N, C-alpha and C positions, 0 to 999 in steps of 0.2 A: 435679446438673448434667442438664440435659434434653438429648434427642439432638439437637436445634435448636442448641444451645450448643456441643455436642461437634464437631458437623460443621462449625461456624462457626470453633472453635479448631483443627480439621485443617486447615481450607481456610486460614487465617492462616498456620499453620506450614508448609504447602506454598509457599506463596506466598513466605516468608522464604528457602525452601531453593533456590527456583528462581531466585530474585533473585540469589543467589550465584553460580548455576551458569552462568547464561546474560547475556552481555553484549552490545555493539553488534558485538564481532567474531566472534559466533558463527556456524558456516556455514550454519544453518538459518534465519537470520532476513533478510529482504530487505533488499539494499543500496539501493535505490530503489524508488518507486512514486510515482505519481500519479493523482489523480482530478480529472478536467477536463472540461469540456464546451464547444461553440460555442454562443454566446449573444449574439444580436443583433450580430451580424458581429465578435464579438472572443471570444477564449478566457478562458474562467473556471476558474480552478485553485481547485478546493474543498478540497482536502488535499493536501499531497505530503510526501516526505522524501528528501532528497539530489536534488533536482531543483530547477535554478536557473530553467529557463523552458521553456515549450511553445510551438512555432511552428508556423503551418499553412503547409504547404508547397503544398497544393492542395485542393479539395472532398474530405473525407474522408480527407486524408493529414496527419500531422503529424509533427513532429521533436522528440524530447524533449532537453534540455540537461540534462547532470548537474551538480550544484554541486561533487561532487567526483569524481575519476574512480574507476571500479571498480577494485579491487587486481589484477585479472587477466583474462584473457580468457575464463574458465571460468565462464559465465553463461548464463541463457536469459531468455527475455521471455515475458511472456504478456500478450494483448491482449483486452479485452471491449467490446463496442460494442453499444450498441442504437438503435432506430429513434427518431427524434425525434417520431413519432406513438406514440401510447399503444397499441401493438400486444402489447407484452409480449414483442417479438422482440428476440433477442440473438444477436449474432454474434461466433465466437472467431477 
């Protein structure tokens, strides 16, 4: 058995083991997330999990509506935005 085959077999076994240990209720997984943009005077949601909708409240201000409520008030949020020009600038 080649080294590549052994590494592939090991990765497969690790994946099976992790799948049995981590499920949707695991505390280390995001409860909700969304990737969206403002394109042509409308919000375009590119991908999301547990997010029903995103609405624009003002220029640069958005409200995220969850599909299911979070289980408690113990959470944090993180936001990253980039300029609409191709300068590579990001804001946290």
